[in-house]
N, CA and C atoms as a LAMMPS dump frame, in Angstrom:
ITEM: TIMESTEP
0
ITEM: NUMBER OF ATOMS
492
ITEM: BOX BOUNDS ff ff ff
-5.0000000000000000e+02 5.0000000000000000e+02
-5.0000000000000000e+02 5.0000000000000000e+02
-5.0000000000000000e+02 5.0000000000000000e+02
ITEM: ATOMS id mol type element x y z
1 1 1 N 383.992 189.324 -285.375
2 1 2 C 384.051 189.399 -284.387
3 1 3 C 382.611 189.101 -283.778
4 2 1 N 381.52 188.304 -284.311
5 2 2 C 380.743 188.6 -284.006
6 2 3 C 381.11 186.512 -282.991
7 3 1 N 381.947 185.919 -283.927
8 3 2 C 382.796 184.602 -283.276
9 3 3 C 383.258 184.574 -282.059
10 4 1 N 383.876 185.802 -282.182
11 4 2 C 384.344 186.531 -280.512
12 4 3 C 383.775 186.28 -279.155
13 5 1 N 382.664 186.808 -279.675
14 5 2 C 381.992 187.446 -278.696
15 5 3 C 381.168 186.233 -278.311
16 6 1 N 380.444 185.542 -278.838
17 6 2 C 379.746 184.113 -279.489
18 6 3 C 381.023 183.476 -277.666
19 7 1 N 382.282 182.68 -278.893
20 7 2 C 382.934 182.07 -278.118
21 7 3 C 383.126 182.925 -276.171
22 8 1 N 383.211 183.673 -276.398
23 8 2 C 383.267 184.499 -274.997
24 8 3 C 382.518 184.018 -273.956
25 9 1 N 381.095 184.077 -274.458
26 9 2 C 380.277 184.035 -273.872
27 9 3 C 379.888 183.224 -273.624
28 10 1 N 380.098 182.286 -274.689
29 10 2 C 379.738 180.507 -274.369
30 10 3 C 380.323 180.173 -272.735
31 11 1 N 381.843 180.497 -273.21
32 11 2 C 382.822 179.881 -271.621
33 11 3 C 382.192 180.775 -270.825
34 12 1 N 382.32 182.187 -270.488
35 12 2 C 381.488 182.957 -269.359
36 12 3 C 380.124 181.668 -268.444
37 13 1 N 379.042 181.695 -269.484
38 13 2 C 378.073 180.476 -269.074
39 13 3 C 378.95 179.263 -268.693
40 14 1 N 378.992 178.772 -269.528
41 14 2 C 379.378 177.458 -268.883
42 14 3 C 380.209 177.035 -267.813
43 15 1 N 381.046 177.598 -267.758
44 15 2 C 382.427 177.941 -267.347
45 15 3 C 382.37 178.605 -265.401
46 16 1 N 381.062 179.47 -265.867
47 16 2 C 380.66 180.318 -264.748
48 16 3 C 381.479 181.455 -263.898
49 17 1 N 380.895 182.16 -263.416
50 17 2 C 382.188 183.36 -262.933
51 17 3 C 382.328 184.031 -263.332
52 18 1 N 383.256 185.422 -262.635
53 18 2 C 383.699 186.634 -263.596
54 18 3 C 385.592 186.679 -263.179
55 19 1 N 385.875 185.459 -262.736
56 19 2 C 387.082 185.326 -262.771
57 19 3 C 387.941 185.044 -263.95
58 20 1 N 388.819 185.667 -263.924
59 20 2 C 389.081 185.49 -265.699
60 20 3 C 390.163 183.642 -265.042
61 21 1 N 390.605 183.622 -263.272
62 21 2 C 391.569 182.261 -263.273
63 21 3 C 391.194 181.005 -263.17
64 22 1 N 389.606 181.668 -262.426
65 22 2 C 388.675 180.296 -261.726
66 22 3 C 388.222 180.228 -263.47
67 23 1 N 387.764 181.239 -264.428
68 23 2 C 387.604 180.324 -265.116
69 23 3 C 388.32 179.541 -266.396
70 24 1 N 389.437 180.029 -266.476
71 24 2 C 391.081 179.435 -267.415
72 24 3 C 390.568 178.033 -266.213
73 25 1 N 390.675 177.474 -265.332
74 25 2 C 390.946 176.696 -264.347
75 25 3 C 389.434 175.756 -264.642
76 26 1 N 388.68 176.153 -264.394
77 26 2 C 387.382 175.386 -264.697
78 26 3 C 386.92 174.973 -266.761
79 27 1 N 388.027 175.615 -267.117
80 27 2 C 387.949 175.328 -268.25
81 27 3 C 388.886 174.115 -268.99
82 28 1 N 389.094 173.955 -267.43
83 28 2 C 390.725 172.311 -267.824
84 28 3 C 392.293 172.859 -268.032
85 29 1 N 392.215 174.854 -268.355
86 29 2 C 392.933 175.107 -268.873
87 29 3 C 394.007 175.33 -266.601
88 30 1 N 394.884 174.861 -267.114
89 30 2 C 396.301 175.043 -266.393
90 30 3 C 397.089 175.99 -265.716
91 31 1 N 397.138 176.422 -265.149
92 31 2 C 397.814 178.567 -264.937
93 31 3 C 398.855 178.709 -263.725
94 32 1 N 399.722 179.084 -264.349
95 32 2 C 400.923 178.418 -263.613
96 32 3 C 401.076 180.598 -263.872
97 33 1 N 401.967 180.684 -261.973
98 33 2 C 402.792 181.719 -262.649
99 33 3 C 404.197 181.2 -261.843
100 34 1 N 404.893 181.759 -262.878
101 34 2 C 406.194 181.603 -263.352
102 34 3 C 407.628 182.888 -263.139
103 35 1 N 408.88 182.667 -263.217
104 35 2 C 409.72 183.292 -263.17
105 35 3 C 409.779 183.584 -265.118
106 36 1 N 408.973 184.805 -266.128
107 36 2 C 409.231 184.346 -267.031
108 36 3 C 410.274 185.847 -267.387
109 37 1 N 411.165 186.341 -266.949
110 37 2 C 412.025 188.045 -266.664
111 37 3 C 411.662 189.266 -267.981
112 38 1 N 411.691 188.844 -269.298
113 38 2 C 410.313 189.968 -269.544
114 38 3 C 409.337 189.584 -270.337
115 39 1 N 409.204 188.323 -270.387
116 39 2 C 408.296 187.758 -271.01
117 39 3 C 406.671 188.232 -270.611
118 40 1 N 405.822 188.122 -270.576
119 40 2 C 404.401 188.292 -270.207
120 40 3 C 403.535 186.881 -269.714
121 41 1 N 404.057 186.443 -270.762
122 41 2 C 403.686 185.278 -270.359
123 41 3 C 403.098 184.097 -272.164
124 42 1 N 402.335 182.998 -271.745
125 42 2 C 402.554 182.758 -272.538
126 42 3 C 401.027 181.041 -272.879
127 43 1 N 401.276 180.826 -273.902
128 43 2 C 399.755 179.778 -274.366
129 43 3 C 400.744 178.404 -274.627
130 44 1 N 400.017 177.539 -273.723
131 44 2 C 401.15 175.644 -274.385
132 44 3 C 399.971 174.796 -274.313
133 45 1 N 399.501 173.839 -275.783
134 45 2 C 399.3 172.887 -275.359
135 45 3 C 399.721 172.164 -275.569
136 46 1 N 400.3 170.162 -274.986
137 46 2 C 401.194 169.89 -274.923
138 46 3 C 400.19 168.595 -274.502
139 47 1 N 399.93 167.389 -275.55
140 47 2 C 399.961 166.239 -274.808
141 47 3 C 398.474 166.813 -275.147
142 48 1 N 397.865 167.051 -275.238
143 48 2 C 396.061 167.505 -274.66
144 48 3 C 396.309 168.176 -273.095
145 49 1 N 397.409 168.643 -272.834
146 49 2 C 397.171 169.646 -271.952
147 49 3 C 397.229 170.723 -272.344
148 50 1 N 396.76 171.399 -271.533
149 50 2 C 396.855 173.231 -271.478
150 50 3 C 397.105 173.881 -271.183
151 51 1 N 398.02 175.229 -271.279
152 51 2 C 398.69 175.665 -269.812
153 51 3 C 398.667 176.991 -270.576
154 52 1 N 398.268 177.973 -268.909
155 52 2 C 398.416 179.627 -269.655
156 52 3 C 399.269 179.385 -268.641
157 53 1 N 400.618 180.213 -269.226
158 53 2 C 401.922 180.86 -267.826
159 53 3 C 402.023 181.872 -267.771
160 54 1 N 402.361 182.448 -266.665
161 54 2 C 401.767 184.223 -266.846
162 54 3 C 403.318 184.641 -265.762
163 55 1 N 403.515 185.563 -266.049
164 55 2 C 404.52 186.071 -265.244
165 55 3 C 404.304 186.362 -263.888
166 56 1 N 404.871 185.324 -263.074
167 56 2 C 404.914 186.346 -261.441
168 56 3 C 405.279 187.37 -261.351
169 57 1 N 405.78 188.18 -261.542
170 57 2 C 406.079 189.862 -261.086
171 57 3 C 405.063 190.74 -261.727
172 58 1 N 403.92 190.447 -262.696
173 58 2 C 402.959 191.299 -262.833
174 58 3 C 402.237 191.492 -262.148
175 59 1 N 401.154 192.878 -262.321
176 59 2 C 400.479 193.611 -261.373
177 59 3 C 399.374 192.61 -261.037
178 60 1 N 398.268 192.949 -260.085
179 60 2 C 396.777 191.848 -260.307
180 60 3 C 396.602 192.215 -262.309
181 61 1 N 395.919 193.476 -262.247
182 61 2 C 395.67 194.27 -263.762
183 61 3 C 396.469 193.934 -264.937
184 62 1 N 397.549 193.104 -265.01
185 62 2 C 398.315 192.966 -266.613
186 62 3 C 398.091 191.46 -265.701
187 63 1 N 398.268 190.827 -264.461
188 63 2 C 398.276 188.928 -264.923
189 63 3 C 396.407 188.746 -265.695
190 64 1 N 396.078 189.659 -265.217
191 64 2 C 394.273 189.268 -265.569
192 64 3 C 394.487 189.018 -267.256
193 65 1 N 394.83 190.311 -267.219
194 65 2 C 395.039 190.565 -269.211
195 65 3 C 395.338 189.181 -269.746
196 66 1 N 396.669 189.211 -269.521
197 66 2 C 397.458 188.157 -269.822
198 66 3 C 396.861 187.053 -270.042
199 67 1 N 396.039 186.766 -268.675
200 67 2 C 395.33 185.384 -268.563
201 67 3 C 394.11 185.258 -269.516
202 68 1 N 393.237 186.459 -270.107
203 68 2 C 392.519 186.364 -270.767
204 68 3 C 392.795 185.886 -271.964
205 69 1 N 393.996 186.744 -272.327
206 69 2 C 394.653 186.791 -273.456
207 69 3 C 394.914 185.765 -274.031
208 70 1 N 395.71 184.86 -273.027
209 70 2 C 396.372 183.757 -273.451
210 70 3 C 394.984 182.233 -273.739
211 71 1 N 393.994 182.743 -272.798
212 71 2 C 392.735 181.615 -272.776
213 71 3 C 391.941 181.848 -273.548
214 72 1 N 392.246 183.261 -274.506
215 72 2 C 391.233 183.579 -275.953
216 72 3 C 392.615 182.353 -277.304
217 73 1 N 394.241 182.231 -277.027
218 73 2 C 394.592 181.425 -277.346
219 73 3 C 394.068 180.093 -277.63
220 74 1 N 393.815 179.896 -276.184
221 74 2 C 393.628 178.317 -276.781
222 74 3 C 391.916 177.976 -277.151
223 75 1 N 391.146 179.14 -276.589
224 75 2 C 389.2 179.698 -277.286
225 75 3 C 389.91 179.384 -278.744
226 76 1 N 390.133 179.918 -279.587
227 76 2 C 390.23 180.567 -281.116
228 76 3 C 391.412 179.864 -281.457
229 77 1 N 392.734 179.753 -280.92
230 77 2 C 393.521 178.629 -281.412
231 77 3 C 394.515 177.683 -281.224
232 78 1 N 393.406 176.942 -280.475
233 78 2 C 394.279 176.035 -280.225
234 78 3 C 395.571 175.297 -280.742
235 79 1 N 394.657 175.144 -282.084
236 79 2 C 395.372 174.136 -282.674
237 79 3 C 396.601 173.916 -283.101
238 80 1 N 396.99 175.931 -283.11
239 80 2 C 398.329 176.674 -283.409
240 80 3 C 399.345 176.538 -282.846
241 81 1 N 399.4 176.17 -281.792
242 81 2 C 400.088 175.989 -280.436
243 81 3 C 400.848 174.671 -279.937
244 82 1 N 400.815 174.184 -281.132
245 82 2 C 402.015 172.545 -280.679
246 82 3 C 403.395 173.306 -280.781
247 83 1 N 403.625 173.061 -279.803
248 83 2 C 405.003 173.914 -278.522
249 83 3 C 405.413 174.905 -278.671
250 84 1 N 404.065 175.306 -278.007
251 84 2 C 403.843 176.309 -277.28
252 84 3 C 403.556 178.125 -278.428
253 85 1 N 402.849 178.941 -277.475
254 85 2 C 403.214 179.824 -278.519
255 85 3 C 403.492 181.149 -277.53
256 86 1 N 404.793 180.991 -277.803
257 86 2 C 405.66 182.268 -276.976
258 86 3 C 406.206 183.386 -277.705
259 87 1 N 405.304 184.677 -277.904
260 87 2 C 406.017 185.384 -278.295
261 87 3 C 406.536 186.26 -277.718
262 88 1 N 407.946 187.276 -278.078
263 88 2 C 408.91 188.094 -277.513
264 88 3 C 407.597 188.911 -277.351
265 89 1 N 406.808 189.706 -277.992
266 89 2 C 406.249 190.874 -278.124
267 89 3 C 404.462 190.489 -277.655
268 90 1 N 403.538 190.177 -277.07
269 90 2 C 402.127 190.263 -276.422
270 90 3 C 401.591 190.8 -277.49
271 91 1 N 400.273 190.916 -277.361
272 91 2 C 399.182 192.119 -277.77
273 91 3 C 399.794 192.612 -279.209
274 92 1 N 400.014 192.205 -279.52
275 92 2 C 400.459 192.658 -281.939
276 92 3 C 399.51 192.739 -282.098
277 93 1 N 398.649 193.98 -282.239
278 93 2 C 397.826 194.789 -282.721
279 93 3 C 397.337 194.513 -284.346
280 94 1 N 398.495 193.623 -285.169
281 94 2 C 398.728 193.76 -286.53
282 94 3 C 398.599 192.157 -286.657
283 95 1 N 398.184 191.338 -285.757
284 95 2 C 398.783 189.995 -286.097
285 95 3 C 397.874 189.031 -285.875
286 96 1 N 397.032 188.388 -286.66
287 96 2 C 395.027 188.365 -286.846
288 96 3 C 394.937 187.406 -285.398
289 97 1 N 395.95 186.466 -284.656
290 97 2 C 396.16 185.815 -284.046
291 97 3 C 396.032 186.817 -282.554
292 98 1 N 396.761 187.477 -282.339
293 98 2 C 397.134 187.529 -281.012
294 98 3 C 395.557 189.516 -281.007
295 99 1 N 395.438 189.974 -282.551
296 99 2 C 394.326 190.608 -282.116
297 99 3 C 393.329 190.323 -282.033
298 100 1 N 392.992 188.742 -282.434
299 100 2 C 391.736 187.844 -282.551
300 100 3 C 391.343 187.754 -280.898
301 101 1 N 392.881 187.808 -280.006
302 101 2 C 392.988 187.331 -278.612
303 101 3 C 392.383 188.068 -277.56
304 102 1 N 392.849 189.325 -278.537
305 102 2 C 392.457 191.003 -277.38
306 102 3 C 391.3 191.451 -277.468
307 103 1 N 390.592 190.957 -278.5
308 103 2 C 389.769 190.862 -278.586
309 103 3 C 388.407 190.414 -277.963
310 104 1 N 388.901 188.948 -277.458
311 104 2 C 388.42 187.823 -276.35
312 104 3 C 388.92 188.92 -275.032
313 105 1 N 390.07 188.657 -274.972
314 105 2 C 390.201 189.487 -273.84
315 105 3 C 389.342 190.704 -273.434
316 106 1 N 389.453 190.966 -274.112
317 106 2 C 388.211 192.406 -274.108
318 106 3 C 386.874 192.21 -273.837
319 107 1 N 386.563 191.002 -274.133
320 107 2 C 384.83 190.31 -274.143
321 107 3 C 384.788 189.619 -272.788
322 108 1 N 385.612 189.187 -272.138
323 108 2 C 385.906 188.233 -271.315
324 108 3 C 385.981 189.327 -270.091
325 109 1 N 386.682 190.097 -269.869
326 109 2 C 386.983 190.963 -269.261
327 109 3 C 385.754 191.852 -268.608
328 110 1 N 385.675 192.101 -269.393
329 110 2 C 384.274 193.164 -269.787
330 110 3 C 382.768 193.025 -270.332
331 111 1 N 381.466 192.816 -269.619
332 111 2 C 380.268 192.31 -270.742
333 111 3 C 380.184 193.461 -270.869
334 112 1 N 379.265 193.293 -272.144
335 112 2 C 378.216 194.752 -271.906
336 112 3 C 377.707 195.867 -271.199
337 113 1 N 377.284 195.34 -270.615
338 113 2 C 376.23 195.87 -269.797
339 113 3 C 377.342 196.818 -268.454
340 114 1 N 378.728 196.498 -268.416
341 114 2 C 379.73 196.966 -267.372
342 114 3 C 380.461 198.056 -268.35
343 115 1 N 380.398 197.54 -269.853
344 115 2 C 380.7 199.198 -270.449
345 115 3 C 380.361 200.489 -270.303
346 116 1 N 379.176 199.777 -271.056
347 116 2 C 378.302 200.455 -271.092
348 116 3 C 377.309 201.602 -270.116
349 117 1 N 377.809 201.237 -268.378
350 117 2 C 377.008 201.396 -267.486
351 117 3 C 378.324 202.798 -267.822
352 118 1 N 379.363 202.037 -267.495
353 118 2 C 381.137 203.1 -267.365
354 118 3 C 380.739 204.018 -268.262
355 119 1 N 379.997 203.867 -269.645
356 119 2 C 380.766 204.833 -270.401
357 119 3 C 379.994 205.696 -270.759
358 120 1 N 378.592 206.209 -269.506
359 120 2 C 377.958 206.966 -269.372
360 120 3 C 378.09 208.353 -268.561
361 121 1 N 378.954 207.874 -267.741
362 121 2 C 379.833 208.383 -266.853
363 121 3 C 380.946 208.938 -267.133
364 122 1 N 381.945 208.337 -267.629
365 122 2 C 383.593 208.229 -267.531
366 122 3 C 383.68 209.127 -268.599
367 123 1 N 384.547 210.081 -268.717
368 123 2 C 385.178 211.191 -268.877
369 123 3 C 386.074 211.361 -270.33
370 124 1 N 386.777 209.761 -270.163
371 124 2 C 387.508 209.298 -270.891
372 124 3 C 387.94 207.723 -270.709
373 125 1 N 388.847 207.387 -271.512
374 125 2 C 388.979 205.658 -271.551
375 125 3 C 389.781 205.387 -270.561
376 126 1 N 390.647 206.375 -269.887
377 126 2 C 391.32 205.775 -268.997
378 126 3 C 390.727 206.019 -267.807
379 127 1 N 389.538 206.688 -267.262
380 127 2 C 389.101 206.713 -266.012
381 127 3 C 387.529 205.097 -266.56
382 128 1 N 387.427 205.323 -268.085
383 128 2 C 387.013 203.676 -267.647
384 128 3 C 387.454 202.605 -267.178
385 129 1 N 388.849 202.235 -267.902
386 129 2 C 389.145 201.024 -267.25
387 129 3 C 389.366 201.522 -265.935
388 130 1 N 390.027 202.03 -265.302
389 130 2 C 390.337 202.746 -264.262
390 130 3 C 388.884 201.713 -263.669
391 131 1 N 388.04 202.465 -263.895
392 131 2 C 386.189 202.065 -263.017
393 131 3 C 386.105 200.643 -263.58
394 132 1 N 386.792 199.646 -264.369
395 132 2 C 386.818 198.816 -264.681
396 132 3 C 387.175 197.022 -264.196
397 133 1 N 388.446 198.422 -263.186
398 133 2 C 389.253 197.135 -263.343
399 133 3 C 390.422 196.704 -264.696
400 134 1 N 390.576 196.83 -265.732
401 134 2 C 391.348 196.795 -266.573
402 134 3 C 392.599 197.568 -267.206
403 135 1 N 393.07 197.03 -267.731
404 135 2 C 394.239 198.275 -268.858
405 135 3 C 392.965 198.656 -269.981
406 136 1 N 393.617 200.625 -269.668
407 136 2 C 392.667 201.572 -271.132
408 136 3 C 392.666 200.513 -272.538
409 137 1 N 393.519 199.916 -272.735
410 137 2 C 393.85 199.192 -274.275
411 137 3 C 392.794 197.696 -274.408
412 138 1 N 392.611 197.256 -273.157
413 138 2 C 391.566 196.933 -273.276
414 138 3 C 390.026 197.146 -273.353
415 139 1 N 390.215 198.581 -272.828
416 139 2 C 388.746 199.065 -273.133
417 139 3 C 388.195 199.54 -274.333
418 140 1 N 389.397 199.714 -275.475
419 140 2 C 389.086 199.915 -276.123
420 140 3 C 389.296 198.712 -276.853
421 141 1 N 390.17 198.09 -277.381
422 141 2 C 389.184 196.958 -278.123
423 141 3 C 387.79 196.382 -277.446
424 142 1 N 386.887 196.251 -276.677
425 142 2 C 385.591 196.368 -275.802
426 142 3 C 385.017 197.238 -276.809
427 143 1 N 385.599 198.937 -276.875
428 143 2 C 384.725 199.419 -277.402
429 143 3 C 384.415 199.583 -279.105
430 144 1 N 385.698 198.443 -280.044
431 144 2 C 385.504 198.3 -280.858
432 144 3 C 384.635 197.029 -280.922
433 145 1 N 384.765 195.57 -279.823
434 145 2 C 383.449 195.066 -280.434
435 145 3 C 381.996 195.44 -279.781
436 146 1 N 381.489 196.588 -279.167
437 146 2 C 380.496 197.709 -278.868
438 146 3 C 380.296 197.649 -280.186
439 147 1 N 380.795 198.665 -281.268
440 147 2 C 380.778 198.878 -282.703
441 147 3 C 380.451 197.969 -283.291
442 148 1 N 381.068 196.909 -282.995
443 148 2 C 381.081 196.025 -284.588
444 148 3 C 379.434 195.548 -284.181
445 149 1 N 378.835 195.477 -282.627
446 149 2 C 377.753 195.204 -282.58
447 149 3 C 376.224 196.278 -283.014
448 150 1 N 376.261 197.444 -283.669
449 150 2 C 375.557 198.687 -283.528
450 150 3 C 375.886 199.717 -283.676
451 151 1 N 376.839 199.948 -281.892
452 151 2 C 376.832 201.228 -280.861
453 151 3 C 378.021 202.219 -282.053
454 152 1 N 378.21 203.168 -281.3
455 152 2 C 378.856 204.373 -282.428
456 152 3 C 379.821 205.09 -281.553
457 153 1 N 380.874 204.433 -281.101
458 153 2 C 382.294 205.006 -280.073
459 153 3 C 383.277 205.142 -281.368
460 154 1 N 383.23 206.653 -280.3
461 154 2 C 384.999 206.786 -281.184
462 154 3 C 386.219 206.29 -280.56
463 155 1 N 386.834 205.298 -281.509
464 155 2 C 388.09 204.272 -280.931
465 155 3 C 389.154 204.951 -281.925
466 156 1 N 390.18 205.596 -281.537
467 156 2 C 391.399 205.631 -281.928
468 156 3 C 391.754 204.945 -282.329
469 157 1 N 391.819 203.519 -281.898
470 157 2 C 392.849 202.112 -281.861
471 157 3 C 393.683 201.755 -281.716
472 158 1 N 393.51 200.887 -280.224
473 158 2 C 394.496 200.628 -279.834
474 158 3 C 396.145 199.897 -279.933
475 159 1 N 396.532 200.203 -278.654
476 159 2 C 398.206 200.312 -279.072
477 159 3 C 399.156 198.974 -279.733
478 160 1 N 399.404 199.635 -280.879
479 160 2 C 399.75 197.981 -281.382
480 160 3 C 400.973 196.863 -280.762
481 161 1 N 401.755 198.147 -278.774
482 161 2 C 402.797 197.573 -278.571
483 161 3 C 402.721 197.215 -276.916
484 162 1 N 401.103 197.214 -276.982
485 162 2 C 400.591 197.744 -275.619
486 162 3 C 401.048 196.048 -274.168
487 163 1 N 401.355 196.298 -273.231
488 163 2 C 402.253 195.09 -272.413
489 163 3 C 403.673 194.756 -272.979
490 164 1 N 403.917 195.601 -273.516
491 164 2 C 405.144 195.305 -274.29
492 164 3 C 406.613 195.42 -273.133
């Protein structure tokens, strides 16, 4: 998990900004919004060009989650993307690459400082997610990352089918 945190921190530092769409674009990934039916999004690296395609019908919170997740595939799994990573179900926690992309998304969308600040007063994960402007599942993954750094939060385990 430390490698995922370091990769996200480096990307945030080098390409600046807290806006995930801007960070992706600054890192050289083309971010496109298209009609994808029931598919939330996917990552594609073809002929040296990198793309994140996001379903245009998603709300802002889900769109930024999908972008951060797919950016995780770009950073962590680019070599696996020949022909594209097109999952019929995104965010499968029991799949290693999907889990790593989820952890990366949590790290990109919530800094340690933000999480710890909100967790001082939030009564539950739902309230923390609302305050942070992310999905509750992303908060659960962030808590897992914080636990790996020595904190002791009670994490019930992120749902394996979130964003299904």
